[in-house]
C-alpha positions as CSV (number, residue, x, y, z in Angstrom):
1,M,35.9,-42.5,14.6
2,A,35.4,-38.8,14.0
3,N,37.5,-37.3,11.2
4,E,38.5,-33.9,12.5
5,H,40.7,-32.9,9.5
6,G,38.4,-33.9,6.7
7,E,40.7,-36.4,5.0
8,G,38.0,-39.0,4.8
9,I,40.3,-41.4,6.8
10,A,40.4,-41.9,10.5
11,V,42.9,-44.4,12.1
12,E,43.6,-44.9,15.8
13,R,44.3,-47.4,18.5
14,L,42.4,-47.7,21.8
15,A,43.0,-49.8,24.9
16,F,40.7,-50.0,27.9
17,A,39.4,-52.4,30.5
18,D,35.6,-52.1,30.2
19,M,32.7,-50.6,28.3
20,Q,32.7,-47.1,29.9
21,I,34.7,-45.5,27.0
22,F,32.2,-46.5,24.3
23,G,29.3,-44.1,25.1
24,E,27.6,-43.9,21.7
25,G,28.9,-47.3,20.8
26,E,26.3,-48.8,23.1
27,R,23.6,-47.6,20.7
28,A,23.4,-49.0,17.2
29,H,24.8,-46.5,14.7
30,R,26.5,-46.2,11.3
31,H,29.8,-44.8,10.2
32,D,30.2,-42.7,7.0
33,G,33.0,-44.9,5.8
34,H,34.0,-48.6,5.6
35,S,35.2,-49.6,9.1
36,F,37.9,-52.1,10.1
37,F,38.6,-53.1,13.6
38,L,41.6,-55.3,14.6
39,L,41.0,-56.8,18.0
40,E,44.5,-57.1,19.4
41,R,43.8,-58.1,23.0
42,G,40.8,-59.2,25.1
43,T,37.3,-60.2,24.3
44,I,34.4,-58.2,22.8
45,T,30.7,-58.8,21.9
46,V,29.3,-56.8,19.0
47,E,26.0,-56.7,17.1
48,I,26.2,-56.1,13.4
49,D,22.9,-55.8,11.6
50,F,21.3,-57.4,14.7
51,N,23.5,-60.5,14.6
52,K,25.6,-61.0,17.7
53,Y,29.3,-62.0,17.6
54,S,31.4,-62.8,20.6
55,L,35.1,-62.5,19.7
56,A,38.5,-63.1,21.3
57,A,41.8,-61.7,20.0
58,P,43.2,-61.9,17.5
59,S,40.3,-61.1,15.2
60,V,39.3,-58.6,12.6
61,I,35.8,-57.0,12.0
62,Y,34.7,-55.3,8.8
63,V,31.6,-53.2,8.8
64,H,30.0,-51.8,5.6
65,P,28.7,-48.2,5.7
66,D,25.1,-49.4,5.3
67,Q,25.4,-51.7,8.4
68,V,24.3,-50.6,11.8
69,H,26.4,-51.9,14.7
70,R,27.1,-51.6,18.4
71,T,29.4,-53.0,21.0
72,T,27.5,-54.6,23.9
73,D,30.4,-55.9,26.0
74,A,34.2,-55.6,26.1
75,E,36.8,-56.8,28.5
76,N,40.5,-55.7,28.7
77,I,40.7,-54.9,25.0
78,A,43.1,-53.2,22.7
79,V,41.7,-52.4,19.2
80,G,43.2,-50.8,16.1
81,S,40.5,-49.1,13.9
82,L,40.3,-47.6,10.5
83,A,37.4,-45.8,8.9
84,I,37.8,-44.8,5.2
85,T,35.3,-43.3,2.8
86,N,34.5,-44.6,-0.7
87,E,36.4,-41.6,-2.2
88,N,39.7,-42.7,-0.5
89,L,39.3,-46.4,-1.3
90,H,41.1,-48.0,-4.3
91,P,38.2,-48.7,-6.7
92,E,39.1,-52.4,-6.9
93,Y,39.0,-52.8,-3.2
94,R,35.7,-50.9,-3.0
95,A,34.2,-53.3,-5.5
96,I,35.4,-56.4,-3.5
97,L,34.1,-55.0,-0.3
98,E,30.7,-54.4,-1.8
99,S,30.7,-58.0,-3.1
100,I,31.6,-59.6,0.3
101,A,29.2,-57.5,2.4
102,P,27.8,-58.5,4.8
103,A,30.9,-60.2,6.1
104,K,31.3,-62.0,9.4
105,P,34.2,-61.2,11.7
106,L,37.3,-63.4,11.2
107,T,39.6,-65.0,13.6
108,L,43.2,-64.5,12.5
109,Q,46.2,-66.8,12.5
110,P,49.1,-65.4,14.5
111,E,51.3,-64.7,11.5
112,I,48.7,-62.7,9.6
113,F,47.7,-60.9,12.8
114,E,51.3,-59.7,13.1
115,T,51.3,-58.4,9.6
116,I,48.0,-56.6,9.9
117,F,49.1,-55.2,13.3
118,E,52.3,-53.8,11.8
119,A,50.2,-52.3,8.9
120,I,47.8,-50.5,11.2
121,S,50.7,-49.3,13.4
122,L,52.3,-47.8,10.3
123,C,49.0,-46.1,9.3
124,I,48.8,-44.6,12.7
125,K,52.3,-43.2,12.4
126,L,51.5,-41.8,8.9
127,A,48.4,-40.1,10.3
128,E,50.6,-38.2,12.7
129,R,52.8,-36.8,10.0
130,K,50.5,-33.9,9.0
131,T,53.3,-31.6,7.9
132,D,54.6,-33.9,5.2
133,K,54.2,-32.6,1.7
134,L,52.5,-35.8,0.6
135,Y,50.7,-36.4,3.8
136,H,47.3,-37.4,2.4
137,A,48.7,-39.5,-0.4
138,Q,50.9,-41.5,1.9
139,L,48.1,-41.9,4.4
140,K,45.7,-43.0,1.7
141,D,48.2,-45.5,0.2
142,G,49.1,-46.9,3.6
143,C,45.5,-47.4,4.6
144,N,44.6,-49.0,1.3
145,A,47.4,-51.5,1.8
146,L,45.9,-52.3,5.2
147,V,42.5,-52.7,3.5
148,A,44.0,-55.1,1.0
149,L,45.5,-57.2,3.7
150,V,42.1,-57.6,5.4
151,I,40.3,-58.2,2.1
152,S,42.8,-61.0,1.3
153,Q,41.8,-62.8,4.5
154,Y,38.1,-62.7,3.5
155,L,38.8,-63.9,0.0
156,A,41.0,-66.7,1.3
157,Q,38.0,-68.0,3.2
158,A,35.5,-67.5,0.4
159,R,34.9,-70.0,-2.5
160,S,37.1,-69.3,-5.5
161,S,35.1,-67.7,-8.4
162,D,36.4,-70.4,-10.7
163,K,34.9,-73.1,-8.5
164,L,31.4,-71.5,-8.4
165,S,28.6,-73.7,-9.8
166,R,26.1,-72.2,-12.2
167,F,23.7,-72.0,-9.3
168,D,26.2,-70.0,-7.3
169,T,27.0,-67.7,-10.2
170,V,23.3,-66.9,-10.8
171,T,22.7,-66.4,-7.1
172,K,25.6,-64.0,-6.8
173,A,24.3,-61.9,-9.7
174,F,20.8,-62.0,-8.1
175,R,22.3,-60.7,-4.8
176,N,24.0,-57.9,-6.5
177,L,20.8,-56.8,-8.2
178,L,18.9,-57.2,-5.0
179,E,21.3,-54.9,-3.1
180,R,20.8,-52.2,-5.7
181,D,17.0,-52.6,-6.3
182,F,15.3,-54.0,-3.2
183,A,13.4,-50.8,-2.5
184,T,11.9,-50.5,-5.9
185,K,11.6,-54.1,-7.2
186,K,9.7,-56.6,-5.0
187,R,8.8,-59.4,-7.5
188,P,11.1,-62.3,-8.6
189,A,10.0,-61.6,-12.2
190,S,11.9,-58.3,-12.2
191,Y,15.2,-60.0,-11.2
192,A,14.7,-62.9,-13.6
193,K,14.1,-60.5,-16.5
194,K,17.3,-58.6,-15.6
195,L,19.3,-61.8,-15.6
196,N,17.6,-63.1,-18.8
197,I,16.4,-66.3,-17.2
198,S,13.0,-67.7,-16.3
199,I,11.5,-67.2,-12.8
200,P,11.5,-71.0,-12.1
201,Y,15.2,-71.3,-13.0
202,L,16.1,-68.2,-10.8
203,N,14.3,-69.8,-7.9
204,E,16.0,-73.2,-8.6
205,C,19.4,-71.5,-8.5
206,V,18.8,-69.4,-5.5
207,K,17.2,-72.2,-3.5
208,N,19.9,-74.7,-4.4
209,A,22.7,-72.2,-3.4
210,T,21.1,-70.8,-0.2
211,G,18.2,-73.1,0.8
212,Y,15.7,-70.2,0.5
213,S,13.5,-68.9,-2.3
214,V,13.9,-65.6,-4.1
215,S,10.8,-64.2,-2.4
216,H,12.4,-65.0,1.0
217,H,15.5,-63.1,0.1
218,L,13.5,-60.1,-1.2
219,Q,11.5,-59.9,2.1
220,Q,14.5,-60.4,4.3
221,R,16.5,-57.7,2.6
222,V,13.6,-55.1,2.9
223,I,13.1,-56.0,6.5
224,L,16.8,-55.7,7.3
225,E,16.7,-52.2,5.9
226,A,13.6,-51.4,7.9
227,K,15.4,-52.6,11.0
228,R,18.4,-50.3,10.2
229,L,16.2,-47.3,9.8
230,L,14.2,-48.0,12.9
231,V,17.2,-47.8,15.1
232,H,19.3,-45.4,13.1
233,S,16.8,-42.8,12.0
234,D,14.0,-40.7,13.5
235,Q,11.6,-41.6,10.6
236,S,8.1,-42.8,11.5
237,V,7.2,-46.4,10.6
238,K,4.9,-45.0,7.9
239,E,7.8,-43.0,6.5
240,I,10.1,-46.0,6.5
241,A,7.5,-48.1,4.7
242,A,7.2,-45.4,2.0
243,A,11.0,-45.1,1.7
244,L,11.2,-48.9,1.1
245,G,8.5,-48.8,-1.6
246,Y,5.4,-49.8,0.4
247,D,2.5,-47.4,-0.2
248,D,0.3,-49.9,1.6
249,Y,1.4,-49.1,5.2
250,P,-0.8,-51.8,6.9
251,Y,0.7,-54.5,4.6
252,F,4.2,-53.4,5.5
253,S,3.3,-53.5,9.2
254,R,1.9,-57.0,8.9
255,L,5.0,-58.2,6.9
256,F,7.4,-56.8,9.5
257,T,5.5,-58.5,12.3
258,K,5.3,-61.8,10.4
259,I,9.0,-61.9,9.8
260,T,10.4,-60.5,13.0
261,G,7.7,-61.7,15.5
262,M,7.1,-58.2,16.8
263,S,5.8,-54.9,15.6
264,A,8.1,-52.2,14.1
265,L,7.5,-50.0,17.1
266,A,8.2,-52.8,19.5
267,F,11.4,-53.5,17.6
268,R,12.5,-49.9,17.8
269,A,11.7,-49.7,21.5
270,K,13.7,-52.9,22.2
271,N,16.8,-51.8,20.3
272,L,16.8,-48.2,21.6
273,G,16.0,-49.0,25.2
């Protein structure tokens, strides 16, 4: 997904029989932009934020820039891919992508697969027209149309905002705040205050909507980021703890072990081995 020309957009199609072509893909990594993969043929197994998905064509995969991912198995696949930076995304699409992340891969119906396949084929053709006067503009517009098609499929499977209960609405607002503030705000009271509601009511809403308490979500989000940094960065565990707002390194170590069932160093070794 390298962008050799600096446009902030990379689009291509690959086809191969086995895993040999991936190389770096076997190790968990991040991309600079939002990544979209259209599985056109074959089967593939991917890990996104340490959750494993086994997929068969036709499917589409969306990976947010914050997420670490890797491919662990592939057989006789053809895949169209797009990586696009925030600067090149339509602001409305960027906002929707932020709201649906993390998003699970989707299986596509044949008719929508054909439409998305045609869209990515057009984007690939546009990417080759580097001498056109409006090259970047037409590439950007074409790729945003492709992004909109994919987003529409995620929205079609999500609950309509006008059907959300009060519990769902509060929980969505809490999740948005959590994504922004998890490294600096560790107490439910901070989020209740931001939302102008009581701590018990925030807990009631979140538990009703998700089955888990606010504290559970706070801890899970911090540990997810710790996992990402353990496999994607060279920072020490102590440095990661500090980056996530834990001056008490032993406490962070105990929390990580309690939630994951292994030490941070063991987790790093397991996922980099």
